[in-house]
N, C-alpha and C positions, 0 to 999 in steps of 0.2 A: 504493500500500500504506500510505502515511502519511496518516492522516485529520487534516486541519488545522482548528483551531477558532480563532475570533476572540478568545476570551478564556479565562482559566482557569476561569471559571464555566461557560462553554459546554462546555469539555473535561470538567469534573467532571459536568455533567448527562449527557453522552453516555456516559461511562464507568460512571456509576452505573446508568443504564438497561441497559447491556449486561451488567453483573454481575448485576443483579437478574433479568434474563431467564434467565440461566444457572441461578440458584438456583431460580427458578420451575420450570424444566424438570426439575431434579433432584428437587425435592419432588413434582412431579406424577408422574414416572416411577418413583421409588423410595421416596418417602415421607421422604426425607432429602436433604441437600445439604451440600457442603463448599466452603469459601472459603479461599484462601491470600491473606492480606494482605501488605502490605509497608510499609516505613518511608519516610522522606524527606518532602519538602514537598508533592508532588503528591497523594498519596492522602488527606490529611486532608479536603479538601472533598468527595471522593467518599464517604468514610466518613460525613460529616455527612448526606448525602442518603440513603445506604443505611440509616442508623439509623432513619429514619422510614418505610422501605418496609413495606408491608402484606404481610408474609410470615409463614409458620409458623416463626418464628425458633427455637422450642424444638427443632426438628429440623434446625437448621443448625449445623454445626461449623466453627469458625474457627481457623486456625493461621497461621503466618507463613512467608514465604520465607526469612527469616534473622533472627537476633537478635544483639545485642552483649552480651557478658558484662559488664553494668554493673548497678548497683542498679536495682531495679524502679521507683523514682521518678525516675531520671535522665532528663533531657530527651533523652538519646541512646538510650533504651529504645524499641524498636519496639512492644513489648507495651504500654507506657504509652500510646502514640499510639492503639493499637487500643482500649484500655479507655476512654480519654477521648473519642474521637471516633466510634467505631463501636458499642461495646457499651453504648449508652445508648438511651433512648426505647424503641421497639419491639424493637430488636435486643439489648436487655439480656437477653433470654431465650435468646440463643444460647449454645452451649457453646464456651468458649475453651480451646485446647490450646497453651500456649506451648511453643516448641521446646526451651527449657531444662528443661522439667518432664516431658516425655513421651518414651518410648522409640519406636524406629522401628516396633515392632509396632503401636502405637496409630495412628501416622500411616498405616501401610499399610491400615488398615481404612477410612480416608477416601478411598482412591484407587479410581478416578480422581477427582481433584479436579474439581468442577464449574466453578470459575473460579479462575484464578491471576492476581493483580495483581502487576506488577513495575515498579520504577523502573529507572533506569540512571545510573551515574556518568559523569563526563566522560571516564574512561578506558575506557568501554564495559563496565564490570562490571555484572552482574545478581546479585540476591540478595547474598551475600558471596563470590561467585566472582570474586576480585580478581586482576588481573594481578600476577605476582610471588609470590603466595602459594604456599607449599610444598604446599598441598593442591589447587592448581588442576587439575593433571593428573587426579587421582582424581575431583575434583568435576565435571569436564567430560566424563567418559566417559558417552555417551548410553545405554550398555547396562550400566552398572555396577550392582551389586547394592545398594550402600550408598545410603540415602535422605538421609543427612546427612553433613556433613564439618565438622570443627573447624579453624578457621583461627586461628593464633597471633597475638598482638599484633604490631604493627609494620606492618600493612597496612591500607589504607583510611583514611577520614577519618570519625570519629576512629580512630586506629590501635590499637584495642583488640581483644582476642580475641573471636572470633565463632563462632557455629554457623550453618550454612547448609544449605538443601536443595540436593541435587546436581542437575545437569542431568537425570539419569535420573529423579529424582523430579518435577521440574518438567514433564517431558514426559509424565508419567502424569496427564494432565488433559484436560478436554474443551474448554477455551478458555484462551488466555493473552491478557492485556491489558497492554500496555506503555504507561506514562504518562511522557511527556517534555516538557520545556519549554526554550525557548531555541534560538537558531540553532546554537550549538556542538554541542548534543546531536543536533539533526537531522542535522548533517553527519556525526557519528559513526555514526548509524544508516544513513545513505545509503552511507557507506564500507563498513560491515559488510555491507550488502546486496550490495555489489559485490565482497565477498570479503576485505576487510581483517580482520586477525586480532585482533578484539575478542571477549571472551566473549559479548557479545550476538549475535554472528553465529550462534551455535549454535541459538538459538531462531528467528532470522529465516530461516535457510536450511535448514529441515527441513520435512517434510511429514506428520508424525505428528499435530500439533495445530494448529488454526487460530489465527493470531495477528492481533490488531488493535493498531495503533499509534495512540495519541491524542496529538497534538502541538499545542501552542500556543506562540506567540512568547514568552509569559511576562508 
């Protein structure tokens, strides 16, 4: 279930092709497509490749799995990463819907998402569904009605307040792509597949949405 790549470049190439194919299918089937991006170090090279993809980007909507409540120019802003690495070149024509700016009703119109990109923290968190957070129980309800949850400061790195898509929202998608690097994170994924109680377990041990895991040693 874990797809192994010899380098971060090979991982990014494969992930970008997979996401692009999902967007192509959405555009072909419905005339529009939606992508959920993520923050962290792994997606940047994927965004670089996607930004040059020959797609009808004007009919692609992009949002995020989670966002930190920081200044828009902060290096900790996931939206800044998307703007600087994805929404350039051909992909500059895409519509960007930051989680901090749009209500759930707008997000709901994008569902099911054609592609969801996720990273994972060393504690097994996905999006900002972080162990110990007081909104974790609500956010991890696979059948919950809420699409987003607000996590207070004091959790995660950096420990700032955040907004996150819920598990229920993440599962309203056609494909999920998990990007991880390093032996420690591979071990967390393998433990979660075996039933260990990490948030990532919820997407790995479900049968609603196909999940691909892209791993490189780093």
